A tleap script that builds the chain and sets N, CA, C and O, in Angstrom:
source leaprc.protein.ff14SB
mol = sequence {
  NMET SER ASP PRO GLY ARG ASP ARG LEU ARG
  GLU LEU LEU ASP ALA VAL LEU ASP GLU ASP
  HIE ARG THR LEU GLY ASP MET SER VAL GLY
  ALA PHE SER SER PRO SER HIE PHE SER ARG
  GLU LEU VAL ARG GLY GLY CGLY
}
set mol.1.N position { 121.268 27.735 137.339 }
set mol.1.CA position { 121.275 26.833 138.894 }
set mol.1.C position { 121.579 25.455 138.017 }
set mol.1.O position { 120.642 25.349 137.225 }
set mol.2.N position { 122.491 24.381 137.842 }
set mol.2.CA position { 121.624 22.976 137.197 }
set mol.2.C position { 121.466 22.632 138.537 }
set mol.2.O position { 121.790 23.176 139.592 }
set mol.3.N position { 120.787 21.416 138.193 }
set mol.3.CA position { 120.386 19.985 139.128 }
set mol.3.C position { 121.492 19.798 139.114 }
set mol.3.O position { 122.149 20.027 138.099 }
set mol.4.N position { 122.187 19.195 140.544 }
set mol.4.CA position { 123.194 18.622 141.495 }
set mol.4.C position { 123.334 16.866 140.685 }
set mol.4.O position { 124.327 16.155 140.532 }
set mol.5.N position { 121.724 16.617 140.267 }
set mol.5.CA position { 121.522 15.037 140.357 }
set mol.5.C position { 121.858 14.462 138.973 }
set mol.5.O position { 121.984 13.275 138.672 }
set mol.6.N position { 122.014 15.881 137.957 }
set mol.6.CA position { 122.143 15.441 136.466 }
set mol.6.C position { 123.812 15.056 136.241 }
set mol.6.O position { 124.768 15.163 137.009 }
set mol.7.N position { 123.744 14.742 135.347 }
set mol.7.CA position { 125.541 14.223 134.542 }
set mol.7.C position { 125.200 14.772 133.742 }
set mol.7.O position { 124.225 14.178 133.282 }
set mol.8.N position { 125.512 16.113 132.914 }
set mol.8.CA position { 125.745 17.060 131.998 }
set mol.8.C position { 126.080 16.425 130.592 }
set mol.8.O position { 125.587 16.524 129.468 }
set mol.9.N position { 127.817 15.283 131.504 }
set mol.9.CA position { 128.633 15.235 130.399 }
set mol.9.C position { 127.570 13.627 129.684 }
set mol.9.O position { 127.259 13.510 128.499 }
set mol.10.N position { 127.264 12.739 130.653 }
set mol.10.CA position { 126.467 11.709 129.919 }
set mol.10.C position { 125.480 12.348 129.293 }
set mol.10.O position { 125.371 11.843 128.176 }
set mol.11.N position { 124.563 13.360 129.478 }
set mol.11.CA position { 123.482 13.478 128.706 }
set mol.11.C position { 124.387 14.120 127.162 }
set mol.11.O position { 124.305 13.481 126.112 }
set mol.12.N position { 124.837 14.838 127.210 }
set mol.12.CA position { 125.791 15.005 125.563 }
set mol.12.C position { 126.146 13.697 125.132 }
set mol.12.O position { 125.398 13.449 124.186 }
set mol.13.N position { 126.694 13.000 125.282 }
set mol.13.CA position { 127.378 11.675 124.915 }
set mol.13.C position { 126.561 10.761 124.593 }
set mol.13.O position { 126.676 9.959 123.666 }
set mol.14.N position { 125.436 10.890 125.600 }
set mol.14.CA position { 124.224 9.423 124.857 }
set mol.14.C position { 123.826 10.909 123.636 }
set mol.14.O position { 123.929 10.507 122.477 }
set mol.15.N position { 123.530 12.021 123.695 }
set mol.15.CA position { 123.304 12.485 122.182 }
set mol.15.C position { 124.072 12.286 121.021 }
set mol.15.O position { 123.711 11.905 119.908 }
set mol.16.N position { 125.066 12.565 121.396 }
set mol.16.CA position { 126.004 12.188 120.088 }
set mol.16.C position { 126.136 10.850 119.735 }
set mol.16.O position { 126.172 10.559 118.540 }
set mol.17.N position { 126.216 9.960 120.622 }
set mol.17.CA position { 126.243 8.134 120.438 }
set mol.17.C position { 124.979 7.265 120.079 }
set mol.17.O position { 124.832 6.058 119.882 }
set mol.18.N position { 123.572 9.040 120.064 }
set mol.18.CA position { 122.512 8.133 119.831 }
set mol.18.C position { 122.242 8.085 118.097 }
set mol.18.O position { 122.116 9.131 117.461 }
set mol.19.N position { 122.161 6.495 117.331 }
set mol.19.CA position { 122.197 6.433 115.861 }
set mol.19.C position { 121.343 7.334 115.308 }
set mol.19.O position { 121.626 7.776 114.195 }
set mol.20.N position { 119.879 7.869 116.127 }
set mol.20.CA position { 118.927 8.454 115.485 }
set mol.20.C position { 119.266 9.792 115.219 }
set mol.20.O position { 118.705 10.468 114.358 }
set mol.21.N position { 120.356 10.260 116.088 }
set mol.21.CA position { 120.571 11.819 116.076 }
set mol.21.C position { 121.418 12.117 115.336 }
set mol.21.O position { 122.540 12.014 115.831 }
set mol.22.N position { 121.365 12.612 113.857 }
set mol.22.CA position { 122.320 12.850 112.564 }
set mol.22.C position { 122.919 14.045 112.568 }
set mol.22.O position { 124.044 14.014 112.070 }
set mol.23.N position { 122.580 15.029 112.936 }
set mol.23.CA position { 122.474 16.292 112.687 }
set mol.23.C position { 122.921 17.218 114.158 }
set mol.23.O position { 122.558 16.588 115.151 }
set mol.24.N position { 123.467 18.264 114.440 }
set mol.24.CA position { 123.749 18.802 115.284 }
set mol.24.C position { 122.352 19.101 116.292 }
set mol.24.O position { 122.158 18.661 117.426 }
set mol.25.N position { 121.658 19.803 115.650 }
set mol.25.CA position { 120.293 20.107 115.931 }
set mol.25.C position { 119.333 18.620 116.885 }
set mol.25.O position { 118.832 18.627 118.009 }
set mol.26.N position { 119.406 17.453 115.789 }
set mol.26.CA position { 119.036 16.419 116.473 }
set mol.26.C position { 119.789 15.799 117.959 }
set mol.26.O position { 119.287 15.050 118.797 }
set mol.27.N position { 120.640 16.176 117.940 }
set mol.27.CA position { 122.211 15.757 119.345 }
set mol.27.C position { 121.578 16.599 120.501 }
set mol.27.O position { 121.001 16.065 121.447 }
set mol.28.N position { 121.748 18.164 120.339 }
set mol.28.CA position { 120.811 19.393 121.271 }
set mol.28.C position { 119.606 18.769 121.501 }
set mol.28.O position { 119.534 18.130 122.550 }
set mol.29.N position { 118.560 18.797 120.720 }
set mol.29.CA position { 117.592 17.895 121.508 }
set mol.29.C position { 117.637 16.994 122.390 }
set mol.29.O position { 117.201 16.882 123.536 }
set mol.30.N position { 118.539 16.032 121.329 }
set mol.30.CA position { 118.114 14.985 122.855 }
set mol.30.C position { 118.904 15.229 123.672 }
set mol.30.O position { 118.594 14.558 124.656 }
set mol.31.N position { 120.191 16.083 123.972 }
set mol.31.CA position { 120.812 16.586 125.214 }
set mol.31.C position { 120.023 18.004 125.870 }
set mol.31.O position { 120.502 18.980 126.447 }
set mol.32.N position { 118.722 17.680 125.537 }
set mol.32.CA position { 117.843 19.147 126.274 }
set mol.32.C position { 118.723 20.506 126.376 }
set mol.32.O position { 119.084 21.200 127.327 }
set mol.33.N position { 118.888 20.568 125.107 }
set mol.33.CA position { 119.866 21.643 125.019 }
set mol.33.C position { 119.501 22.646 123.260 }
set mol.33.O position { 119.040 22.131 122.242 }
set mol.34.N position { 119.827 23.845 123.412 }
set mol.34.CA position { 119.934 24.255 122.038 }
set mol.34.C position { 121.226 23.852 120.961 }
set mol.34.O position { 122.155 23.279 121.531 }
set mol.35.N position { 121.359 24.023 119.849 }
set mol.35.CA position { 122.188 23.778 119.598 }
set mol.35.C position { 123.913 24.221 119.543 }
set mol.35.O position { 124.970 23.616 119.362 }
set mol.36.N position { 123.459 25.756 119.834 }
set mol.36.CA position { 124.976 26.460 120.255 }
set mol.36.C position { 125.079 26.356 121.543 }
set mol.36.O position { 126.274 26.545 121.775 }
set mol.37.N position { 124.602 26.191 122.395 }
set mol.37.CA position { 124.953 25.731 123.874 }
set mol.37.C position { 125.463 24.267 123.742 }
set mol.37.O position { 126.614 24.023 124.104 }
set mol.38.N position { 124.889 23.550 123.381 }
set mol.38.CA position { 124.992 22.197 123.208 }
set mol.38.C position { 126.738 21.987 122.377 }
set mol.38.O position { 127.321 21.008 122.842 }
set mol.39.N position { 127.342 22.554 121.568 }
set mol.39.CA position { 128.563 22.864 120.959 }
set mol.39.C position { 129.118 23.276 122.250 }
set mol.39.O position { 129.807 22.563 122.981 }
set mol.40.N position { 128.727 24.600 122.492 }
set mol.40.CA position { 130.036 24.669 123.446 }
set mol.40.C position { 130.163 24.204 124.621 }
set mol.40.O position { 131.200 24.462 125.232 }
set mol.41.N position { 129.022 23.307 125.302 }
set mol.41.CA position { 129.257 22.066 126.266 }
set mol.41.C position { 129.874 20.802 126.164 }
set mol.41.O position { 130.064 20.016 127.092 }
set mol.42.N position { 130.313 20.586 124.430 }
set mol.42.CA position { 130.953 19.797 123.976 }
set mol.42.C position { 132.562 20.030 124.014 }
set mol.42.O position { 133.514 19.294 124.271 }
set mol.43.N position { 132.434 21.301 123.665 }
set mol.43.CA position { 133.735 22.153 123.644 }
set mol.43.C position { 134.484 22.152 125.231 }
set mol.43.O position { 135.695 22.227 125.441 }
set mol.44.N position { 133.717 22.078 125.954 }
set mol.44.CA position { 133.909 22.468 127.374 }
set mol.44.C position { 134.045 20.944 128.073 }
set mol.44.O position { 134.563 20.679 129.158 }
set mol.45.N position { 133.617 20.317 127.418 }
set mol.45.CA position { 133.917 19.228 127.976 }
set mol.45.C position { 132.607 18.580 128.726 }
set mol.45.O position { 132.643 17.355 128.844 }
set mol.46.N position { 131.537 19.210 129.210 }
set mol.46.CA position { 129.488 18.805 129.518 }
set mol.46.C position { 130.188 19.593 131.252 }
set mol.46.O position { 129.663 19.330 132.334 }
set mol.47.N position { 131.083 20.278 131.139 }
set mol.47.CA position { 131.518 20.739 132.666 }
set mol.47.C position { 130.025 21.770 133.230 }
set mol.47.O position { 130.015 22.280 134.350 }
savepdb mol mol.pdb
quit
């Protein structure tokens, strides 16, 4: 179950746009996710 106070799309976008996140692994850590889950969420639009 997801936390209704969290904005997953915002977390995903912040992780992608962070200049320190140069790899998919870096981005997924920044979004509190595994690399595979992070990729799926990006394709889905964070929903």
